[in-house]
VOZA-640142 format. One record per atom (N, C-alpha, C): x, y, z; residue in three letters. Coordinates in steps of 0.1 Angstrom, whole numbers, padded with zeros to 4 digits, always signed. Each point is the difference from the previous one (the first is absolute). Layout:
residues N
XYZAla
...
//
This chain:
residues 246
+0834+1112+0669Unk
+0016+0007-0003Unk
-0002+0006+0015Unk
-0003+0004+0008Unk
-0002+0007+0014Unk
+0011+0006+0006Unk
+0007-0012-0001Unk
+0018+0004+0005Unk
+0013+0005-0011Unk
-0006-0001-0012Unk
+0008+0006-0012Unk
+0009+0007+0003Unk
+0016-0004+0004Unk
+0010+0013-0001Unk
+0004-0001+0017Unk
-0007-0008+0008Unk
+0003-0004+0015Unk
+0010-0008+0000Unk
+0007+0003+0012Unk
+0011-0014+0003Unk
-0004+0000+0016Unk
+0001-0015+0003Unk
-0007-0005+0011Unk
+0008-0011+0007Unk
+0002-0004+0010Unk
+0006-0010+0006Unk
-0008-0009+0008Unk
+0000-0013+0002Unk
-0009-0005+0006Unk
+0006-0011+0007Unk
+0000+0000+0014Unk
+0007-0010+0008Unk
-0009-0015+0001Unk
+0006-0008+0005Unk
-0009-0009+0000Unk
-0003-0007-0014Unk
+0005+0006-0013Unk
-0005-0002-0011Unk
+0003-0013-0010Unk
+0005-0013+0011Unk
+0004-0012-0009Unk
-0014-0006+0002Unk
-0011+0002+0004Unk
-0009-0012+0004Unk
-0015+0010+0010Unk
-0010-0005-0003Unk
-0012+0000+0005Unk
-0005+0014-0003Unk
-0004+0010+0009Unk
-0002+0015-0004Unk
+0010+0008-0004Unk
+0009-0002+0001Unk
+0012+0006-0006Unk
+0003-0002-0013Unk
-0003-0012-0004Unk
+0002-0003-0012Unk
-0013+0006-0011Unk
-0013-0003+0009Unk
-0010+0011-0010Unk
+0002+0010+0001Unk
+0006+0008+0005Unk
+0000+0013+0003Unk
+0009+0004-0012Unk
+0013-0009+0001Unk
+0009+0004-0014Unk
-0006-0003-0010Unk
-0007-0008-0005Unk
-0005-0004-0011Unk
-0011+0012-0003Unk
-0009+0003+0010Unk
-0009+0012-0004Unk
+0008+0012-0005Unk
+0010+0001+0013Unk
+0008+0015-0008Unk
+0006-0001-0011Unk
+0003-0009-0006Unk
+0007-0003-0011Unk
-0015+0003-0012Unk
-0006-0008+0004Unk
-0009+0000-0011Unk
-0007+0014-0004Unk
+0001+0011+0013Unk
-0005+0013+0000Unk
+0010+0011-0001Unk
+0013-0008-0010Unk
+0009+0009-0007Unk
+0011+0004+0011Unk
+0003-0005+0013Unk
+0008+0004+0010Unk
+0014-0009-0005Unk
+0011+0007+0007Unk
+0014-0008+0001Unk
+0003-0004+0014Unk
-0003-0011-0001Unk
+0000-0012+0011Unk
+0015-0003+0003Unk
+0002+0004+0014Unk
+0015-0011+0009Unk
-0008-0008+0012Unk
+0002-0013-0008Unk
-0006-0011+0006Unk
+0008-0002+0016Unk
-0002+0003+0012Unk
+0013-0007+0007Unk
-0008-0005+0011Unk
+0009-0009+0001Unk
-0002-0011+0009Unk
+0012-0007+0008Unk
+0001-0008+0012Unk
+0009-0009+0006Unk
+0001-0008-0011Unk
-0011-0007-0004Unk
+0004-0012-0011Unk
+0001+0002-0013Unk
+0018+0005-0002Unk
+0003+0005-0014Unk
-0005-0008-0012Unk
+0000-0010+0000Unk
-0004-0007-0009Unk
-0016+0002-0007Unk
-0010-0001+0012Unk
-0010+0005-0002Unk
-0003+0014-0005Unk
+0005+0009+0005Unk
+0003+0013-0005Unk
+0002+0001-0016Unk
+0012-0005-0004Unk
+0001-0001-0012Unk
-0005-0008-0011Unk
-0010-0016+0005Unk
-0008-0002-0008Unk
-0012+0011+0000Unk
-0009+0004+0008Unk
-0007+0013+0000Unk
+0002+0009-0011Unk
+0016+0009+0003Unk
+0000+0009-0005Unk
+0004-0005-0015Unk
+0002-0010-0002Unk
+0002-0005-0020Unk
-0013+0000+0000Unk
-0010-0007+0005Unk
-0012-0002-0006Unk
-0008+0014-0005Unk
+0007+0010+0009Unk
-0008+0015-0001Unk
+0008+0007-0006Unk
+0013-0002-0007Unk
+0007+0007-0007Unk
+0008+0012+0006Unk
+0003-0006+0013Unk
+0004+0012+0011Unk
+0018-0005+0005Unk
+0003+0008+0014Unk
+0012-0002+0006Unk
-0005-0009+0015Unk
+0006-0007+0005Unk
+0003-0008+0011Unk
+0011+0006+0008Unk
-0004-0003+0011Unk
+0009+0005+0009Unk
+0002-0011+0015Unk
+0010-0004+0008Unk
-0002-0005+0011Unk
+0000+0011+0012Unk
-0011-0005+0012Unk
+0002+0012+0010Unk
-0005-0009+0011Unk
+0007+0005+0015Unk
-0006-0005+0010Unk
-0006+0014+0005Unk
-0013+0000+0002Unk
-0004+0013+0004Unk
+0000+0000+0015Unk
+0007-0006+0008Unk
+0002+0003+0014Unk
+0015+0004-0001Unk
+0007-0001-0005Unk
+0015+0006-0003Unk
+0000+0015-0008Unk
+0005+0010+0010Unk
+0000+0011-0006Unk
+0012+0002-0008Unk
+0008-0007-0002Unk
+0013+0000-0009Unk
-0005-0004-0012Unk
-0007-0012-0001Unk
-0010-0007-0011Unk
-0007+0011-0006Unk
-0008+0005+0008Unk
-0013+0010-0009Unk
+0012+0009-0004Unk
+0008+0008+0005Unk
+0006+0008-0005Unk
+0007-0001-0013Unk
+0005-0011+0000Unk
+0007-0006-0011Unk
-0010-0001-0014Unk
-0016-0005+0003Unk
-0009+0002-0006Unk
-0003+0011-0008Unk
-0002+0012+0011Unk
-0002+0012-0004Unk
+0012+0007-0012Unk
+0011-0010+0003Unk
+0011+0008-0011Unk
-0003-0003-0012Unk
-0003-0016-0001Unk
-0001-0004-0008Unk
-0010+0003-0011Unk
-0014+0005+0010Unk
-0011+0005-0008Unk
+0006+0014-0008Unk
+0009+0008+0010Unk
+0001+0018-0007Unk
+0008-0006-0016Unk
+0012-0011+0003Unk
+0004-0003-0012Unk
-0008-0004-0010Unk
-0010-0007+0002Unk
-0007-0003-0008Unk
-0010+0009-0008Unk
-0002+0009+0008Unk
-0013+0010-0008Unk
+0001+0013+0008Unk
+0007+0005+0009Unk
+0002+0012+0007Unk
-0008+0002+0011Unk
-0013+0002+0000Unk
-0012+0003+0008Unk
-0009-0012-0002Unk
-0004-0006+0016Unk
-0010-0009+0002Unk
-0014+0007+0002Unk
-0006-0002-0009Unk
-0016+0006+0003Unk
-0011-0007+0009Unk
+0004-0014-0001Unk
-0011-0008+0013Unk
+0010-0009+0005Unk
-0004+0000+0009Unk
+0007-0013+0011Unk
-0012-0006+0008Unk
-0002-0013-0003Unk
-0006-0010+0009Unk
+0004-0007+0007Unk
-0001+0001+0013Unk
+0004-0007+0010Unk
-0007-0014+0004Unk
+0001-0011-0011Unk
-0006-0010+0002Unk
+0003-0015+0006Unk
+0016+0001+0001Unk
+0004-0013+0007Unk
-0008+0002+0016Unk
+0002-0013+0005Unk
-0005-0001+0010Unk
-0003-0021+0005Unk
+0002+0001+0011Unk
+0001-0014+0007Unk
-0009-0002+0012Unk
-0002-0012+0003Unk
-0007-0003+0011Unk
+0007-0010+0008Unk
-0009-0004+0016Unk
+0007-0011+0005Unk
-0012-0005+0001Unk
+0004-0015+0000Unk
-0013-0012+0001Unk
-0008+0006+0014Unk
-0011-0008-0005Unk
-0013+0003+0013Unk
+0005-0003+0013Unk
-0002+0006+0012Unk
+0008-0008+0011Unk
-0008+0014+0009Unk
-0004-0009+0014Unk
-0002+0010+0012Unk
+0012+0013+0000Unk
-0006+0015+0002Unk
+0010+0006-0001Unk
+0014+0000+0010Unk
+0000-0007+0010Unk
+0009-0001+0010Unk
+0008-0011-0006Unk
-0004-0006-0010Unk
+0011-0012-0006Unk
+0007+0006-0008Unk
+0000+0009-0009Unk
+0005+0004-0009Unk
+0014+0004+0006Unk
+0012-0002-0007Unk
+0010-0003+0001Unk
+0007+0018-0002Unk
+0009+0003+0007Unk
+0006+0018-0004Unk
+0009+0001-0012Unk
+0000-0013-0004Unk
+0009+0002-0013Unk
-0011-0001-0011Unk
-0011-0008+0001Unk
-0010+0005-0009Unk
-0006+0013+0001Unk
-0003+0002+0013Unk
-0002+0014+0003Unk
+0005+0013-0004Unk
+0016-0002-0003Unk
+0005+0008-0004Unk
+0000+0002-0015Unk
+0001-0011-0007Unk
+0000-0002-0014Unk
-0013+0004-0007Unk
-0011+0001+0007Unk
-0014+0003-0004Unk
+0000+0014+0000Unk
+0005+0009+0007Unk
+0001+0014+0005Unk
+0012+0004-0012Unk
+0010-0007+0005Unk
+0008+0007-0014Unk
-0002+0001-0015Unk
-0006-0013-0001Unk
-0007+0000-0015Unk
-0013+0007-0003Unk
-0005+0005+0008Unk
-0016+0003-0003Unk
-0001+0017+0007Unk
+0007+0000+0009Unk
+0000+0014+0006Unk
+0017+0009-0004Unk
+0008-0004+0004Unk
+0014+0005-0001Unk
+0002+0003-0015Unk
-0005-0005-0009Unk
+0003+0000-0013Unk
-0006+0012-0006Unk
-0011+0003+0004Unk
-0008+0011-0002Unk
+0007+0012+0001Unk
+0006+0003+0013Unk
+0010+0009+0003Unk
+0013+0002-0006Unk
+0006-0016-0005Unk
+0013+0003-0005Unk
-0002+0006-0015Unk
-0009-0004-0005Unk
-0005+0005-0014Unk
-0002+0014-0004Unk
-0008+0007+0012Unk
-0004+0012+0003Unk
+0014+0007+0000Unk
+0010-0004+0007Unk
+0010+0007+0004Unk
+0009+0002-0015Unk
-0005-0014-0007Unk
+0012-0002-0013Unk
-0004+0010-0010Unk
-0015+0002-0001Unk
-0009+0005-0011Unk
-0008+0011+0001Unk
-0003+0004+0012Unk
-0008+0013+0003Unk
+0008+0015-0003Unk
+0016-0002+0004Unk
+0007+0014-0003Unk
+0000+0003-0015Unk
-0003-0011-0010Unk
+0002+0002-0014Unk
-0016+0005-0002Unk
-0008-0004+0001Unk
-0016+0004+0001Unk
-0002+0011+0001Unk
+0004+0005+0013Unk
-0001+0012+0007Unk
+0010+0014-0011Unk
+0008-0003-0005Unk
+0008+0008-0006Unk
-0006+0004-0014Unk
-0007-0009-0007Unk
-0009+0002-0013Unk
-0016+0000+0004Unk
-0004+0001+0013Unk
-0010+0002+0003Unk
-0012-0008-0002Unk
+0003-0010-0005Unk
-0009-0014-0003Unk
+0003-0016+0000Unk
-0007-0004+0004Unk
+0005-0015+0004Unk
-0017-0006+0003Unk
+0003-0013+0002Unk
-0012-0008+0000Unk
+0004-0016+0009Unk
-0005+0000+0016Unk
+0004-0010+0006Unk
-0012-0009+0002Unk
+0004-0014-0002Unk
-0013-0009+0005Unk
+0005-0007+0007Unk
-0005-0005+0013Unk
+0001-0011+0008Unk
-0011-0013+0002Unk
+0005-0011-0003Unk
-0011-0008-0001Unk
+0000-0006+0015Unk
-0010+0002+0005Unk
-0002-0005+0014Unk
-0009-0012+0001Unk
-0009+0002+0008Unk
-0012-0013-0002Unk
-0012+0002+0007Unk
-0008-0007+0002Unk
-0014+0000+0006Unk
+0004-0004+0016Unk
+0011-0008+0002Unk
+0006+0000+0011Unk
+0002+0009+0009Unk
+0004+0011-0005Unk
+0002+0013+0006Unk
-0016+0005+0003Unk
-0012-0003-0006Unk
-0010+0005+0006Unk
-0006-0007+0008Unk
+0001-0012-0003Unk
-0012-0011+0003Unk
+0013-0012+0006Unk
+0004+0000+0012Unk
+0006-0007+0001Unk
-0003-0016+0004Unk
+0010-0007-0005Unk
-0003-0019+0003Unk
+0005-0002+0010Unk
-0003-0011+0010Unk
+0006-0004+0007Unk
+0013-0008-0001Unk
+0010-0003+0003Unk
+0012-0006+0001Unk
+0009+0005-0012Unk
-0003+0013-0005Unk
+0007+0003-0008Unk
+0003+0017+0004Unk
+0003+0000+0016Unk
-0002+0012+0006Unk
+0013+0011-0006Unk
+0010-0005+0002Unk
+0011+0009-0002Unk
+0002+0000-0018Unk
-0007-0006-0008Unk
-0003+0003-0012Unk
-0008+0011-0004Unk
-0013+0002+0006Unk
-0011+0005+0002Unk
+0006+0017+0004Unk
+0011-0001+0009Unk
+0002+0012+0003Unk
+0009+0008-0009Unk
+0008-0008-0003Unk
+0012+0002-0013Unk
-0011+0011-0010Unk
-0009-0007-0004Unk
-0006+0004-0013Unk
-0013+0015+0008Unk
+0001-0004+0014Unk
-0010+0013+0004Unk
+0007+0013+0000Unk
+0017-0001+0003Unk
+0009+0007+0001Unk
+0001+0005-0016Unk
-0004-0006-0009Unk
+0007+0006-0013Unk
-0012+0007-0006Unk
-0014-0004+0004Unk
-0010+0009-0003Unk
+0000+0015+0012Unk
+0006-0001+0009Unk
-0001+0013+0008Unk
+0014+0007-0007Unk
+0011-0006-0004Unk
+0011+0008-0006Unk
-0003+0006-0011Unk
-0011-0008-0007Unk
-0004+0003-0014Unk
-0008+0016+0001Unk
-0008+0001+0011Unk
-0008+0013+0003Unk
+0009+0008+0001Unk
+0012-0001+0014Unk
+0010+0008+0002Unk
+0007+0005-0010Unk
+0009-0005-0008Unk
+0003+0003-0014Unk
-0006+0009-0006Unk
-0013-0004-0006Unk
-0007+0009-0010Unk
-0004+0010+0008Unk
-0001+0006+0012Unk
-0003+0012+0006Unk
+0014+0004-0002Unk
+0009-0002+0005Unk
+0012+0007-0001Unk
+0005+0001-0015Unk
+0000-0009-0008Unk
+0010+0000-0016Unk
-0014+0009-0009Unk
-0011+0001+0007Unk
-0007+0010-0013Unk
+0003+0014-0002Unk
+0004+0008+0010Unk
+0004+0013-0007Unk
+0009-0003-0010Unk
+0010-0011-0003Unk
+0012+0001-0008Unk
-0007-0008-0014Unk
-0014+0000+0003Unk
-0002-0008-0013Unk
+0000-0016-0002Unk
+0002-0005+0010Unk
-0001-0017+0001Unk
-0011-0004+0006Unk
-0007-0008-0009Unk
-0011-0009+0009Unk
+0004-0012+0006Unk
-0004-0008+0009Unk
+0003-0010+0008Unk
-0012-0008+0002Unk
-0005-0011-0005Unk
-0013-0011+0000Unk
+0008-0010+0007Unk
-0014-0011+0002Unk
+0004-0014+0002Unk
-0009-0006-0006Unk
+0003-0013-0001Unk
-0016-0012-0006Unk
+0003-0009+0013Unk
-0013-0004+0002Unk
-0003-0010+0009Unk
-0004-0012-0005Unk
+0006-0009-0005Unk
-0007-0014-0006Unk
-0002-0010+0010Unk
-0008-0005-0003Unk
-0005-0016+0011Unk
+0010-0008-0008Unk
+0002-0016+0007Unk
+0009-0009-0005Unk
-0003+0000-0011Unk
+0009-0005-0008Unk
-0002-0001-0014Unk
+0010-0012-0008Unk
+0003-0002-0009Unk
+0005-0009-0007Unk
+0015+0003-0003Unk
+0005-0002+0012Unk
+0014+0005+0003Unk
+0007-0009+0006Unk
+0015-0002+0001Unk
+0010-0009+0009Unk
-0004+0002+0014Unk
-0005+0011+0009Unk
-0006+0002+0011Unk
-0013-0008+0004Unk
-0008-0005-0010Unk
-0011-0008+0003Unk
-0007-0009+0010Unk
+0014-0010+0001Unk
-0002-0012+0004Unk
+0006+0005+0016Unk
+0009+0010+0002Unk
+0005+0005+0013Unk
-0012+0008+0008Unk
-0007+0007-0008Unk
-0014+0008+0002Unk
-0012-0007+0008Unk
-0002-0013-0006Unk
-0009-0012+0001Unk
+0004-0008+0012Unk
+0012-0001+0004Unk
+0006-0012+0006Unk
-0003-0009-0009Unk
+0005-0002-0011Unk
-0003-0014-0007Unk
-0009+0005-0011Unk
+0003-0005-0013Unk
-0005-0001-0013Unk
-0010-0011-0002Unk
-0013-0003+0004Unk
-0006-0013-0001Unk
-0016+0006-0009Unk
-0004-0008-0006Unk
-0012+0004-0005Unk
-0011+0004+0014Unk
+0000-0005+0009Unk
-0009+0003+0012Unk
+0008+0016+0007Unk
+0014+0003+0002Unk
+0000+0011+0004Unk
-0003+0013-0010Unk
+0002-0008-0014Unk
-0002+0011-0012Unk
-0017+0009+0002Unk
-0008-0017+0002Unk
-0016+0005+0003Unk
+0000+0008+0014Unk
+0007-0003+0008Unk
-0003+0007+0014Unk
+0003+0013-0003Unk
+0011+0004-0007Unk
+0002+0014+0003Unk
-0008+0009-0010Unk
-0001-0008-0014Unk
-0006+0004-0012Unk
-0019+0010+0004Unk
-0004-0010+0009Unk
-0009+0005+0007Unk
-0004+0011+0007Unk
+0014+0004+0003Unk
-0001+0017+0010Unk
+0002+0006-0012Unk
-0001+0000-0011Unk
+0000+0011-0013Unk
-0010+0001-0009Unk
-0010+0009+0002Unk
-0013+0000-0008Unk
-0002-0004-0013Unk
+0012+0007-0007Unk
-0001-0003-0014Unk
+0008-0015-0003Unk
+0003-0007+0010Unk
+0003-0015-0001Unk
+0010-0001-0004Unk
+0012+0007-0004Unk
+0014-0006-0007Unk
+0010+0010+0009Unk
+0013-0006-0006Unk
+0008+0005+0007Unk
+0007+0012-0007Unk
+0008+0007+0002Unk
+0004+0014-0006Unk
+0010-0007-0012Unk
+0000+0008-0012Unk
+0010-0009-0008Unk
+0011+0008-0005Unk
+0012-0001-0005Unk
+0012+0012-0004Unk
-0010+0009-0007Unk
-0005-0004-0010Unk
-0010+0008-0010Unk
-0005+0012+0007Unk
-0009-0004+0011Unk
-0009+0011+0007Unk
+0009+0010+0007Unk
+0014-0003+0002Unk
+0011+0007+0009Unk
+0003+0010-0012Unk
+0002-0005-0011Unk
+0006+0004-0011Unk
-0008+0013-0003Unk
-0015-0003+0000Unk
-0007+0009-0007Unk
-0003+0014+0010Unk
-0003-0003+0011Unk
+0002+0007+0012Unk
+0014+0013+0003Unk
+0010-0007-0004Unk
+0012+0004+0002Unk
+0002+0010-0012Unk
-0006-0006-0013Unk
+0004+0010-0009Unk
-0007+0015-0001Unk
-0015+0000+0007Unk
-0007+0006+0001Unk
+0007+0014+0007Unk
+0001-0006+0015Unk
+0007+0009+0011Unk
+0011+0003-0004Unk
+0009-0003-0009Unk
+0010+0006-0004Unk
+0000+0008-0014Unk
-0011+0002-0007Unk
+0002+0005-0010Unk
-0009+0014+0005Unk
+0004+0010-0013Unk
-0004+0013+0003Unk
-0016+0001-0001Unk
-0005-0015+0000Unk
-0018+0007+0002Unk
-0002-0003+0012Unk
+0009-0002+0014Unk
+0001+0001+0010Unk
+0006+0011+0009Unk
+0001+0012-0009Unk
+0008+0009+0004Unk
-0005+0009+0015Unk
-0013-0007+0000Unk
-0005+0007+0014Unk
+0001-0008+0011Unk
+0003-0011-0001Unk
-0002-0010+0011Unk
+0015-0004+0005Unk
+0000+0004+0014Unk
+0012-0001+0005Unk
-0007-0010+0014Unk
+0010-0002+0010Unk
-0004-0007+0013Unk
-0009-0012-0001Unk
-0004-0004-0008Unk
-0011-0009+0000Unk
+0002-0015-0002Unk
-0003-0010+0009Unk
+0004-0012+0002Unk
-0013-0008-0007Unk
+0002-0001-0015Unk
-0013-0009-0002Unk
-0003-0016+0000Unk
-0009-0004+0003Unk
-0001-0010+0003Unk
-0005-0007-0012Unk
+0011-0014-0006Unk
-0006-0005-0011Unk
-0002-0016+0005Unk
-0011-0001+0007Unk
+0003-0012+0005Unk
-0018-0009+0000Unk
-0006+0002-0013Unk
-0014-0003-0001Unk
-0010-0001+0015Unk
+0000+0012+0007Unk
-0006+0005+0012Unk
+0003-0014+0010Unk
+0013+0000+0002Unk
+0002-0007+0012Unk
-0002+0008+0012Unk
+0004+0015+0001Unk
+0000+0009+0007Unk
-0014+0008+0007Unk
-0008-0009-0009Unk
-0016+0010+0002Unk
-0002-0006+0015Unk
//
């Protein structure tokens, strides 16, 4: 029960890594608000873990502000914020990605971190405590060809994590990131350019531990980094990748 008494928001919590984090947080005693653009999916995970759900478009300032108001109405202070929601574009040469796809990837993967900071950091500063966890990617450390602008968005998230950590540390706020390798999530087929036994075998050959990241892996890492056990850790981008970046 490492998170007993804590309140947490997990974006992109309706599926994949976000659902794994929401489940683990609830098991560790936290009250969790499962937030996702997929309202029905968020409600299903929330019902499973006995907590609350909300629809949010993380790329919209008005939507993020509405979520912040909902959280305040539910429990007052939010102790933990997990910026997990993310998307990618389909693999293609970098010059062939459409402007609309580029804008959407940067809005969901990068702008959302700014919007949530704007909405939640002032209250965290006021009470001198808070934890923010950004779910980045090994793609931000070891970029893969044909996913260029997705890679760049995750590299931005890692740098933002470190910049936020330095600035917010004097206010008692810790900011970390986790870098998963591709896993059993709705984005897997997009990362691999199709989901076939052949593409899986090829991708798995690049991971020394020989398996994809699982939602449970992300939940375990997130629970540690957001707990008081990690009270001396900030500005870290932890690779949870089976050795992919070695």
